[in-house]
C-alpha positions, 0 to 999 in steps of 0.5 A, spaced: 492 763 271 496 757 271 494 751 276 501 753 280 504 759 281 511 761 284 513 766 289 516 771 284 509 771 280 505 772 286 509 778 289 509 781 282 501 781 282 499 781 289 494 787 290 492 787 283 484 788 282 481 781 283 486 777 286 485 774 292 490 770 296 487 764 301 491 762 307 489 754 307 493 752 313 491 746 317 494 743 323 497 736 322 491 731 324 492 728 331 495 735 333 493 741 337 498 746 333 495 753 332 494 756 325 499 761 324 496 768 325 500 772 320 501 770 313 502 773 306 499 780 306 492 781 304 491 773 305 484 771 308 483 764 312 480 758 308 478 754 314 478 747 311 477 744 319 471 749 320 467 752 315 469 750 308 468 742 310 461 739 311 460 738 319 454 734 319 453 727 319 449 725 313 453 718 312 452 716 319 459 715 320 460 721 324 465 727 323 471 724 325 476 728 321 473 727 314 473 734 310 468 732 305 466 738 301 460 742 302 454 742 298 454 747 292 449 752 295 453 752 302 460 753 299 457 759 295 454 762 301 461 761 305 465 764 299 460 770 299 461 770 306 469 771 306 468 776 300 469 772 294 466 776 288 465 774 281 471 774 276 476 773 282 482 769 281 485 766 287 491 763 290 491 758 295 497 757 300 499 753 306 504 754 312 507 747 311 509 749 303 504 743 300 499 740 304 492 743 305 493 748 299 491 744 294 485 742 297 483 749 297 485 749 290 481 743 288 474 745 291 475 752 288 476 749 281 470 744 282 466 750 284 468 753 277 473 759 280 480 761 277 484 758 282 492 756 283 496 753 288 503 757 291 508 752 290 512 752 296 507 756 300 508 760 306 515 758 307 517 759 300 514 766 301 518 768 307 525 765 304 524 770 299 524 775 304 517 778 303 513 781 309 508 778 313 501 781 315 495 778 320 491 773 316 484 776 315 477 773 316 474 776 310 476 780 304 472 786 306 468 786 300 461 784 299 461 777 296 457 775 290 461 769 287 456 764 283 458 756 284 458 752 278 459 745 281 463 740 277 460 733 280 466 729 277 471 732 281 469 728 287 467 720 288 464 716 294 466 710 297 462 706 292 465 709 286 472 707 289 470 700 291 467 699 284 474 702 281 478 697 285 474 691 284 474 692 276 481 695 275 477 701 272 482 706 275 488 706 279 486 708 286 492 712 289 493 713 297 497 719 298 498 717 306 505 716 308 508 709 307 507 707 314 500 709 315 498 705 308 502 699 310 498 699 317 505 699 321 503 706 324 496 707 327 491 712 324 491 718 328 483 718 329 482 713 334 475 710 331 479 708 324 483 702 323 490 701 320 492 699 313 489 701 306 484 699 301 485 692 298 488 694 291 490 701 292 497 703 291 501 707 295 504 714 293 505 719 298 504 726 297 510 728 300 514 724 294 511 729 289 513 735 293 519 734 297 520 740 301 513 743 300 515 744 292 512 740 287 517 736 282 518 738 275 512 736 271 517 731 267 518 728 274 511 728 276 509 725 270 514 719 271 512 718 278 504 718 276 506 713 271 510 708 275 504 708 280 498 708 276 500 706 269 496 710 264 489 709 268 485 714 270 486 716 277 482 716 284 486 720 289 485 718 296 489 720 303 487 720 310 481 725 310 481 728 303 486 733 303 493 731 301 489 727 296 489 733 292 496 734 292 496 728 287 490 731 283 494 737 282 500 733 280 496 729 275 492 736 272 499 739 271 501 733 267 494 732 263 492 726 267 485 725 269 484 725 276 478 725 281 478 725 289 475 720 294 472 725 298 471 721 304 478 717 304 481 713 309 477 716 315 471 714 312 473 707 309 477 705 315 472 706 320 471 700 324 463 700 323 464 702 315 463 695 313 469 696 308 475 691 307 482 693 309 489 690 308 495 691 311 502 690 309 506 693 303 
């Protein structure tokens, strides 16, 4: 299965043995919008704000909206809880089209699971005239999936800082240009406005206008304009839309990883990390 599938592919394969559809929808940061209760028939909730992100305070910075990946053992337990089985193929989508589904895909890919993102997400499914059904909490099966964790999928603040200092990698900031420049405050009150010195702006929505990824040739061009030929460290507000950059890079054969703490960690007033404002 490719890393990106379209609505026609999913409609044809929906209900096939071993194909699991995950609804990875999230409310935008700083809002209380409810998650949709209906989605693609058979879909199971992949709760990035809840059980599929770390909820502890191991780094001492507090859970201020950071969506750090679970430890492999914890991830395996949660995937089994929703009923994922060995050999399953997974398609993740979200209600915005292309916002948080790539984060689910990136985590699953790091776990060694065959996964893809639905291009256009739920809006594309509805636009194509396909039916909706209530989103479930589990598949209804006993899960037995095993996680084979790829630690290279994520990097921390120290690795990101080293890359910025040495130029060993291009750090691409997937937040909006207004948040990158500091013209717009961060939605998290504990977090400063601005960006990492040396990071380059590449808004995730510029790669997926209207919730659908650009053709691969255009993705390659935009990534080359932002990162040259360097390997890519993708960052964003809390490690979610950075995965859209990672998805685009993967589709065109680029080496990419995700800074898991992203700006919610780096930008905290008590983090001790430098920031700058402006374009």
